[in-house]
N, C-alpha and C positions, 0 to 999 in steps of 0.2 A: 453624535460622534461620527467622524468621517474617516474611513479607512481606505488607503490606497493599497491594493493587493496585487502581488505578482507571483503567479498569475491569478486572475479572478474568474477564469473560465476553465471548466474541466475538459477532458479529452474523451469525446464520444467513442464508444466501443473499446475503451481502455480503462479509464479511471474517472469516475464522476465525483470523487471526494470533494473537490473544490466547489462544484455546483451545489452540492448538498449543504456545505458549510456556508456559502454565500447566501443561499436562500434562507437558512435558519437565522443568520445574522440580520438580514434585512427584515425578517419577521419580528425581530426584537428592536427595530427602529434604527439600526446601524446603517449608515450610508456607505456602501461598498462600491468602489469603482476600480476597474482594471487599470493597472499601470500602463501608461502609454510610453513604450520603450523607445520609440524613434524620435520623439520630441515632446518632452514632458515639462509642463509648467504647473503640474497639479499640486494642490495644497491639501493637507490632511493632518489629522491628529496622530495617525499611525501609518507607517509604511510597513506592511506585513509581507514578508518574503517567505516563499515556500521552497523553491528550488533555485537558489542563486546560480548553480552551475549551468543553468540554461544560457546565461550570457556566454560562457565558454563554449557551449555546444554550438551556438550561432557563429561565434568567431572561428570555430574549427571547421565549419563547412567550406566547401570549395568556393574560392573567390569572395569570401565573406570577411576577410581580415579587417578591412576598414569599417565595415558595418558593425562588426563586433566591438571594435575600439570605440566607435561612436555610442553604441548602446551602453558600454561600460561607463563612459563619461556621463550619459544621462542618468544612469543608475546612482552614481555617487552624488550627482547634482541634486537628485530627488532627496537623498538622505540628508544632505546639507540643508536643503530648503525646509524639510519637515522639522529637523532639529532646531533650526534657527527660530522657528515659530513655536517652540516649546513641545513639539511632538516627540514620538519615540519610534525606534526601529525594533520590530519583532521578527524573529525567525523561528519557524517551525522546523525542527531538525528531523526531517523524515528519514534521512540516510546519514550514515557516518562517512560515506565516501560515494562518489558517483557510481552508477551501475556500469557505465562504459569504462572498461579497463584502460583504454587509451587516454581517456580524459583524466584519470587518476594521476597520471604522470605528467600532466601538462604544467609547464612552468608558469604559464599565464594564469591557470586556475589557482595554483598554490598562492601566487602573489595576490590575486584577486580576493581569495577567501581570507587571507590574513588581514587585508585591508578592510574587508566587509565585517569580519568578526569583531574587529576593534570598535565598530560602530553599533553593534547590537546591544540594545538595552534589555530586552526580554527574550530568553530562549525557551521555546515550548517543546515539550516532549509528549508523545502520544501515550506514554506510560511513566509511572513513577520510577520503575526500575531503569528505564532508559536514561534518566538524568545522570546516574552514576557513570554509565557508559559514555555519555556525551562529555562529561567532565574529564574522564580519563583519556578519551581519544582526541578531544578538541580543547586542550587547556587554555587556548587563547580566548575561550568563552567564559572563563571562570569569573570574570568581573560582572557578568550579566546576572539578572534575576531569572531564576528558573521556575517554570510553571508546567503543570500537567494539563494538557488540552486533549481530551480523548478523541479518538477517531469515530465520527458518526457512522452508524450503520447505513446500508444502502437500500433499505426497504422502501423509502420514498420514491426512488427512481427505478428500482427493479420490479416492484409490484409482486403479484402472485404469478407463479408459473403453472404450466399445464400439469394435469395429473400424471403421476409416475407411470401408470400402466400405459397411458397414451404415448408418453415420450419413449418408453422402452420399445413399444411396438414399432414406432416410427424408426427407431435406430436398429431394429433387428436384435434386440436383447431378450433373452428368455426370462420369464417372470421370477424364477428361482435363483438366477445368477446374482452374486454380489458384485456391484459395479463400483470400481475404483476409477476416479477421474483426476486428471491434471489439466486444468483449464486456465488459460491466461497467456501472458507473454512468456515464451519458452526460452528465456535467457539462460546462458550457460551456468550462472551462479545459482539458478533454481534447480539445476540437475534433473531435468526431465528424462534424460537418458538413463539415470539410475532407476527411475520408476519402471520404465519399460523393461530393463534388464532383470530387475528383481521380480517383476510380475510373472515372467515366463515360468518361474518355478512353481507357481500355484496351479492347481488342477483346472484344466480348461473348461470342463463342463460346469463348474461351480462359480466361475469368476469371469468378469469382463472388465476391460480397461479402455477408457476414453482418454486420448491425448489430443487436446485441441488448443490452437493458438499459433501466433506468428513465431517463426524461428529463422535464424540465419542459415546459410547453406550448410555449414559444418554440422550444426545441431540437427538439421533436417536429415542429413545423411546418417548420423548416429542413431536417431530414433527409428528411421525407416529400416535400417539394417536389423536393429534389435527386434522389430515387430514382424520381420519376415517369417512366413509360415505359421503365423498365429491368428487363426480366424476369430479369436475372442479379443483382439485388439483393434480398435477403431482409431485411425489417425485423421485429423483435420488440421493440417499445418498452415493456417492462415489466421489473420486477425478476425476473430469471431464477432459479427454484428450483434448489437444488444438484443435484437428481436429473435436471435437464435440461441442466446445464452440460456434462456429459461428452460428450453427443452433438455439441454445438456445437464443442467443442474437437477432438473426434475427426475432424470433417469439415474442420478448418482446416489449411491449409498454412502460413500466416503470420498472426500476430497483429499488428495495426496499432495503434500508440499514438502519435499525432502531437502530443499536448499538450506544452506547454513550461512552463506556469505551475504546476509541481508540484515537490516535493522528492524524494519517494520514491513508488514505484508498486507497490501490491500486485497490480495486474493483470499486470505484467511477471513477477513471481514466480509467479503462478498459471499463466501460459502455459508458462513454463520447467518448472514442476513437472509439467505434463502433456506435456512434450517437444514443445512447439509453438514454433518459431522466432519471434522478435519483431523488428518494425521500430519503432524509437522515436527520439525527438529526442535529440541529443547533450546531455549534461550531465556535470558531473564525477562524480556518483554513478553514472550509467549507464555512463560510460566505465570506471569501476572494476569494475562488474558484468560488462561485456563482457570485461575481462581475465580474470575468473574463469571464464566459461563459453565464451569463444571467439566470434570474429566470425561463425562459421557459425551460431550460435544467436541472436546479438543484433546486428542491423544498426542503426547509428546514422547519422542524416542531420543535416545542418546547412543552414540557409537555408529557402527556401520548400518547403512540402509539395506535391508535384506527382505526376502520373502517372509521370513519369520516375523519381521516387524509389521508387514502388511497383515499377516494372519492374526497377530495379537491385537492389532488395532480393530480388526473386524470383530473380535470377541469382546472388546472393551467398550467400544463406542455404541451409542444408542442405535437400535434398529429403527430406521425411519418408518413412520406411518403418516397418513394424511393429517393427523392431528399433532404431530411432533412440532414443537416450536421452541427455539432457543431463546432464552431470556436475555435480551439486549438492552434492558432499561438504562444501564450505565452509559450506553452509546446512543441514546436518543438525540437527534439533531438539536433539539431545543436545549437540552442539558449541555451539549458540547458548545453551542453558541454562547451560553451564559459563562462557561469557563473561559472562552476567548475574550468576552467583554471584561471579565475580571482581570485577565492578563493585560489587556489594553489599558486599563484604567487604574489599577491598584498601584499606589506610589511606593509601597513598602514591600518587604519580603514575605508578607503574609500569604500571598498567592501561592508561592512555592511551598511554604511550610504547611499550609492547609492541604494542598493536593498531594504532597509527598507522603503525608501521614495517612492518606485515605487508602 
């Protein structure tokens, strides 16, 4: 089986999901090649698209209008070529809308997506609960076959991190302090400013907060202002290299993720892959993930994000030790690869029916 994937290369220091998936697929004998967006004559059994909005992002960049239009032409030419030879178009619906608010209102993207969704044969969701959300939000996909293809964990690329005591000492954290962390891209929809504001109400001597990741100028100002005068808050507002991520997670007791305007979160999977308990907002997909890993690893809140939520999560979630390990068998890369192969090759609705019932 030959799969043309867009994209087929992950983003270092940000999200290695694609690299893990491609490696697992190749281990099962699937030929995976990256879609050549500038001039493609590629042939394949499957054209697997992850983030179609990338085409609109390219077009939206300064002086890139003609390049974006050319890539759009190549994109739909690839779809026609694959379908003409009996292949199929697969879309993993990672998000219900682009993260970039400006892109959401793009007339080009709306037209592009309607044209694309009409060509999708198989729509993949990272959770069974997500299928209903996709159908409600994107009714233009209701003709497609739906499958669940779980998110693989990150253990194969993140490896083991340093001992907690070593990491805490390096970061100037007292052994008895409970460490809450917000690590990753600090986009406004993730509400990192809420974490900083709520944390201020907790006793300084007993708690420590790490906020680390790239942020725009407005969010940087909000977080910096909220952290002023708080010696137990450590800010590192830049894109964190992979070789530094381990120390931050090693020092962390609870990963905090209060955002509500998202569909799936790679940050939650990263934390659980490193055996760090997570506090996150309730959503259908997060509730399904909680069932898989247990509420001692994933605490879900509803309503306002406050210091009381932080404190209750601290009482509920597992207290980490060197031997604590989150069970992520459902998210083994090999298992996820086999789910994808089934989605690529099953000609009937059995893929969706089997996974949706799981």
